[in-house]
C-alpha positions in Angstrom: 16.8 18.9 -1.4 13.6 20.5 -0.2 12.0 18.0 2.4 9.7 20.4 4.2 5.7 19.5 2.7 4.3 22.6 0.4 1.8 24.3 1.9 -1.3 21.8 0.1 0.4 18.6 1.1 0.5 19.9 5.2 -2.9 20.5 5.3 -4.3 17.4 3.5 -1.5 15.3 5.8 -3.1 17.3 9.2 -6.5 16.8 7.8 -6.2 13.0 6.9 -4.2 12.5 10.3 -6.8 14.5 12.4 -9.6 12.4 10.5 -8.4 8.9 11.3 -7.5 10.0 15.0 -10.3 11.4 16.2 -12.5 9.7 13.9 -11.5 6.1 13.3 -10.3 4.9 16.8 -8.1 1.9 17.1 -10.5 -0.4 18.2 -13.0 1.0 15.2 -9.8 -0.3 12.9 -9.9 -3.9 14.1 -13.5 -4.0 13.2 -13.3 -2.8 10.3 -9.8 -4.5 9.6 -10.9 -7.9 10.0 -14.4 -8.3 10.1 -15.5 -8.7 6.1 -15.8 -6.9 4.3 -12.2 -6.1 6.0 -13.4 -1.9 5.3 -15.7 0.6 6.6 -17.8 1.5 3.6 -18.2 4.9 5.7 -15.1 5.8 6.5 -14.3 4.9 3.1 -16.9 7.9 2.2 -15.4 10.1 4.7 -11.6 9.8 3.3 -13.4 10.4 -0.2 -15.0 13.3 0.6 -11.7 14.8 2.2 -10.1 14.3 -1.1 -8.1 11.5 -0.6 -8.3 9.5 -4.1 -8.4 13.3 -5.5 -4.6 13.9 -4.1 -3.5 10.7 -5.9 -3.9 12.4 -9.2 -2.7 14.5 -11.6 -5.0 17.6 -12.7 -5.3 16.5 -16.6 -7.0 12.9 -15.1 -9.1 14.8 -12.8 -7.1 14.7 -9.7 -4.9 17.9 -8.0 -1.5 15.9 -6.6 -0.4 12.4 -8.1 3.3 13.3 -7.6 4.8 10.4 -5.8 5.1 13.2 -2.6 1.5 13.5 -2.6 0.9 9.6 -2.1 3.7 9.7 0.7 1.9 12.4 2.2 -1.8 10.0 1.9 0.1 7.1 2.9 1.9 8.2 6.0 -1.6 9.1 7.0 -2.9 5.9 6.6 0.3 4.1 8.1 0.2 6.5 11.2 -3.2 5.0 11.9 -3.1 1.6 10.1 -5.9 2.2 8.3 -7.3 -0.5 5.9 -8.5 0.7 3.4 -8.5 -0.3 0.2 -6.5 3.5 -1.1 -3.7 1.0 -2.6 -5.3 -0.6 -5.0 -7.5 3.2 -5.8 -4.2 4.7 -6.7 -2.8 2.0 -8.9 -5.4 1.6 -10.8 -5.6 5.5 -11.0 -2.1 5.3 -12.7 -3.6 2.6 -15.4 -6.4 4.7 -15.9 -4.6 7.6 -16.6 -2.3 6.1 -19.0 -5.0 4.3 -20.9 -6.5 8.0 -20.8 -9.9 6.5 -19.7 -12.3 8.6 -17.0 -11.9 8.0 -13.8 -14.2 10.1 -12.1 -16.1 7.0 -10.5 -12.6 6.5 -8.9 -12.1 9.2 -7.7 -15.0 10.5 -5.9 -14.8 7.2 -4.5 -18.0 5.8 -5.9 -16.7 2.8 -6.9 -13.7 0.9 -5.8 -11.2 -0.4 -7.6 -8.7 -3.4 -7.8 -5.2 -4.2 -10.0 -5.2 -7.8 -10.5 -1.5 -8.8 -12.0 -0.1 -11.1 -8.8 -0.8 -15.4 -10.2 0.2 -17.9 -8.1 3.8 -18.8 -10.8 4.2 -15.0 -11.0 3.9 -13.2 -7.6 5.8 -9.8 -8.4 7.3 -10.2 -12.5 4.9 -9.9 -15.7 6.8 -12.5 -17.4 5.1 -15.8 -16.6 1.6 -14.3 -17.1 -0.6 -17.0 -17.7 -3.9 -15.6 -17.8 -4.9 -16.0 -21.3 -7.2 -13.3 -23.6 -8.9 -13.9 -26.4 -11.7 -11.5 -28.9 -14.9 -12.1 -28.3 -17.4 -10.3 -30.7 -16.9 -6.5 -30.4 -14.7 -7.5 -26.7 -12.6 -9.9 -25.4 -12.6 -12.8 -22.6 -10.4 -13.4 -20.0 -9.5 -17.0 -18.6 -7.2 -17.4 -15.4 -6.7 -16.8 -12.2 -5.3 -13.7 -10.2 -4.0 -14.4 -6.8 -3.7 -12.3 -3.1 -5.3 -9.1 -5.0 -5.4 -6.4 -2.1 -8.6 -4.9 -1.9 -10.7 -7.0 -4.3 -12.1 -8.5 -1.5 -14.5 -4.6 -2.0 -13.7 -4.1 -5.4 -16.3 -2.6 -7.8 -14.5 -3.0 -11.2 -10.8 -5.0 -11.6 -8.1 -3.7 -14.1 -6.7 -7.5 -14.5 -3.4 -8.3 -16.6 -3.5 -11.0 -19.2 -1.4 -11.8 -22.5 -2.6 -10.5 -25.8 -1.2 -11.5 -28.6 2.2 -12.0 -26.9 2.2 -9.1 -24.9 0.9 -7.5 -21.3 -2.5 -6.7 -22.2 -4.2 -4.5 -19.7 -8.0 -5.1 -19.5 -11.0 -3.8 -17.1 -13.4 -6.3 -15.6 -16.4 -5.8 -13.8 -16.0 -7.4 -10.3 -20.0 -8.9 -10.3 -18.5 -10.7 -13.5 -15.9 -12.9 -12.2 -15.4 -15.1 -9.4 -13.9 -13.3 -6.5 -13.6 -15.3 -3.5 -12.3 -12.5 -1.0 -10.2 -13.1 2.7 -8.8 -11.2 5.2 -5.4 -10.6 5.6 -3.2 -11.6 8.7 -2.3 -8.3 9.2 -5.7 -6.6 8.5 -7.7 -5.0 5.1 -8.8 -7.7 2.7 -7.7 -9.4 0.0 -9.3 -12.0 -2.8 -8.4 -14.9 -5.3 -10.2 -13.7 -8.8 -11.3 -16.8 -11.3 -11.8 -16.0 -15.2 -13.8 -18.3 -17.0 -14.5 -16.8 -20.4 -15.1 -13.4 -18.4 -16.1 -10.4 -20.5 -13.5 -7.8 -20.5 -13.1 -4.6 -22.2 -8.9 -4.0 -23.6 -7.8 -0.6 -22.0 -4.1 -1.0 -23.1 -2.9 -3.6 -26.3 0.7 -2.9 -24.6 1.2 -2.7 -20.7 4.2 -3.2 -19.9 5.4 0.1 -19.3 2.0 1.4 -17.4 1.8 -1.7 -14.6 5.5 -0.7 -14.3 4.4 2.7 -13.2 1.6 1.6 -11.3 3.6 -0.8 -9.0 5.9 1.3 -8.7 3.5 4.2 -7.1 2.4 1.0 -5.2 6.1 0.7 -3.5 6.7 4.5 -2.6 2.8 4.4 -1.2 3.8 1.2 0.8 7.1 2.7 1.8 5.3 6.1 2.5 2.8 4.1 4.9 6.0 2.0 6.6 7.4 5.1 7.7 4.3 6.6 9.3 4.1 3.3 10.7 7.2 3.4 12.2 6.9 6.7 13.3 4.2 5.6 16.3 5.9 2.8 17.2 9.2 4.3 17.8 6.7 6.2 19.7 4.8 4.1 21.4 8.3 1.9 22.8 10.4 5.2 23.8 6.8 6.2 25.9 6.4 2.6 27.2 10.9 3.1 28.0 9.6 6.2 30.0 7.0 4.5 32.1 8.0 0.7 33.0 9.5 0.7 36.0 11.6 -1.9 37.2 14.1 -2.0 40.1 12.1 0.8 40.9 13.2 2.9 38.0 11.8 3.4 34.2 13.0 1.0 32.2 14.7 3.9 30.0 17.4 4.7 32.2 19.1 1.8 31.2 21.8 2.0 28.7 21.3 -0.7 26.5 17.8 -0.1 26.2 18.9 3.3 25.1 21.1 2.8 22.6 18.6 0.4 20.9 16.0 2.9 21.1 18.6 5.2 19.6 19.2 2.7 16.4 15.4 2.1 15.9 14.8 5.6 15.3 18.2 5.9 13.0 16.8 3.1 10.7 13.4 4.9 10.8 14.8 8.4 9.6 17.1 6.1 6.7 14.1 4.6 5.4 12.3 8.1 5.5 15.2 9.6 3.5 15.1 6.8 0.9 11.2 7.1 0.6 11.8 10.7 -0.2 14.2 10.2 -3.0 12.2 7.1 -5.0 8.6 9.9 -3.7 10.9 12.7 -6.1 12.2 10.0 -9.1 8.6 8.5 -9.2 7.5 8.8 -13.2 11.2 9.5 -14.8 13.7 7.5 -15.5 15.4 6.0 -12.6 11.3 5.3 -10.8 12.2 1.5 -10.7 15.9 1.6 -9.4 14.9 3.7 -6.4 11.1 2.1 -5.7 13.1 -0.8 -5.6 16.2 0.8 -3.3 13.3 2.0 -1.1 11.3 -1.2 -0.6 14.7 -3.3 -0.2 15.4 -1.1 3.1 12.0 -0.6 4.2 11.4 -3.8 4.7 14.6 -5.1 6.5 14.4 -1.2 8.4 10.8 -2.6 9.0 11.6 -5.6 10.4 13.6 -4.6 12.4 11.3 -1.2 14.5 8.9 -4.6 14.9 11.3 -6.6 16.4 12.9 -4.6 18.5 9.7 -2.8 19.7 8.4 -6.3 20.9 11.5 -7.2 22.6 10.9 -3.8 24.6 7.7 -3.8 25.1 7.8 -7.1 26.3 5.0 -9.7 26.9 2.5 -7.0 26.4 3.7 -6.1 23.2 2.1 -9.6 21.9 -1.7 -9.3 23.3 -4.1 -8.9 20.6 -5.2 -5.6 23.2 -2.3 -3.9 22.4 -1.7 -1.6 19.2 1.6 -2.1 19.3 1.6 -5.8 18.5 -1.0 -4.8 15.1 1.7 -2.4 14.2 4.6 -4.3 14.0 2.6 -6.9 12.4 1.8 -5.1 9.7 5.2 -3.7 9.2 6.2 -7.2 8.8 3.6 -7.8 6.3 4.6 -4.8 3.9 7.6 -6.2 2.7 5.5 -9.1 1.2 3.7 -6.6 -0.8 5.0 -6.1 -4.2 8.4 -7.2 -4.0 10.0 -8.7 -1.2 13.5 -7.5 -0.1 15.4 -10.1 -1.8 13.2 -9.5 -4.9 14.2 -6.0 -5.1 17.4 -6.3 -4.1 17.6 -8.4 -7.3 16.3 -5.6 -9.6 18.8 -3.2 -8.2 21.7 -5.3 -8.7 20.4 -6.1 -12.3 20.1 -2.3 -12.7 
């Protein structure tokens, strides 16, 4: 397998990384991540103008990418900057709209923000226990139920909602202003929402959406894994730099062999995480996509927690402060495990495959 980026993907990675480094400094990131609406409209528009969203969709859907590697390039750059913009919802929505054959110009241009509402209090990750119900109403449908932790839902213009219809999981589009959307900030930055649907008007996109929802989830998992790799890379570099400059007993603490070994262990975990993410990206859209996505998410969950904890311990007290970026990277890495299935959930999926 060729691990090198193509010229186009390298250009996308460079432009995204440069923009986030120069135009989205950490102070601005924290302001956007932790203050309502938990993202920056100005930076959303700028990222859209860079073609970020178009890279998430194939040419037949109006984009110029859409492969697992295109997705990885975008989200690894975002992970390196802890970017809180709601791009994950756009990615998953784009996969669903493609499956439904629906025009997505408004999504890809950034004119409208989309969020995907699948999770519920009794159905966190799977589709088997979805309780939201759809029923015909005139020429359309209405939905009733509650969707929990809808990532990016606090800023969304459109919601793609999974609901039961005639014994199957169907996909509907709902205007966000037609539902009761209760937004909030997440502990690691960015936003989510609880969505209450009470006979809410909806447009049917797919009557049997199980396969499309699974593909969207797999793409989202690849994205989160790439984001984690980007965040781990930066946190590891910060830790090594700290070991080189922090002195104790008159010498840099990086001279102590025990800390050198721990730093190498961090790097080893990151490279393993990078390798499985590349494999999951390569398999996206194929028959083994779900299996490798789960393998990657399980490993990423374990590696992310280890890297976060090691970085905090080797930094000492400074790593627990709000002002030091390392604490935010560690927090994000731990919380990525909870999105789209944690380590235990994905281990059970691999074992069942």
